[in-house]
N, C-alpha and C positions, 0 to 999 in steps of 0.2 A: 263708799264715802271717803275712805282713806286716800284712794287714788285721786279723787276730785280735789281734796285738800292739798295734796302735794302738787298737783297741776296748777292750782290757784297760787300757791306759794312760789312756784317756779316762774310763772308769768309775772308776778310782782317783782321778783328779783331781776328779771330781764328788763323791765321798765326802768328800774333804778340804774342798772349798768349802762343803758343807752340813753340816759337823760341828757339831751343836748340843749334843753330849753334855756339853760343859763348862758349859752353862747349865741342865742338868736339876736340879731341886730348888732353883733360884735364881730370884729375882724378875727378870722381864723386862718391858719396855714394848713393846707391839706397836701399830704404826700401820697402819690399813687404808685401802684406796682409798675415797674418799668422805669421809675426814677423821676417822673415829672412832679413838679411842685407848683402849687398855686396859692395865692393869698387873696382873700375876698371877705365880704360881709355875709355872714350866714343868715339867709332869709327863711329857710325851711328845711325840714328833714323828715324822714319816716323811720319805721321800725327796722328797715333793712339798711339803714344808714345811707340812703340816697340823700344827697345834699343839694340845696339850691344856694348858689353864691352869687351875689351881685357885686359890681365893681371889681371883678376878678382880674388878676394879673398873673401870668405864668412866668416863672423864672426860666431864663434861657440856659441851655447847656453849653459848656465850653466845647468849641469845635475840635480841639485837640485832645480832650479828655472827656469821654462820655459820662463819667461818674461825677464830674465836678459841675456845679451850678455857678453861673455868673451872678453878679448883683443886678444885671440888666433884666428888665421884664418887658413883656408885651401885653397890651390890654386885651382881655377876653370878654369883658362885659358881663352879661348874665349867663351863668353856667348851671347845668344840671350835672352833678357828679354821681356816677353809678357806684353804689355802695360796695359791690363786689370787687371793685378795683382800688378801693381806698385802703391804705395801710396805716395812716396816722392822721389825726386831726388834733391841732393844738391851738390855743388862743395866742394871738400875737402880743397881747398885753403882757409885759414882763418877760418876753422872749429876748434873750441876748446870747451872743456867741461867746463861749469861754475857750480858754486854751485847753488842748487835749492833755489830761493829766497822765496818760499812758505812754506818751511819746518820750523816748529817752533822749537826753541831750547827747550830742556827739562827744565821744570820749568816755562816756559811761558804759560800763559793762553790766551784763545780767549777773545777779547774785551779790552785788555789793550793797 
């Protein structure tokens, strides 16, 4: 009975950690392994974090720098995103780019 109780508690914790219901019908940004990023409206999800996005747009990569994304997008429409390839899911509400606080100004040296 102890093992059953622990298993029940573990499954309840997993449900809380993967609760995506507050983002359904809201715009989210998804980052995939390999560097691709898309933004779209979350329409559905499952326990394995497979996502269904509608009105999705993929951010294009800079042809000269594979690690840099452009502000340009291409329409993807309705997408099913495989959970095993997803690295990050974040809401686009309140998302804004800030200056990198770790970049040192030219002329500054370490240790000062």
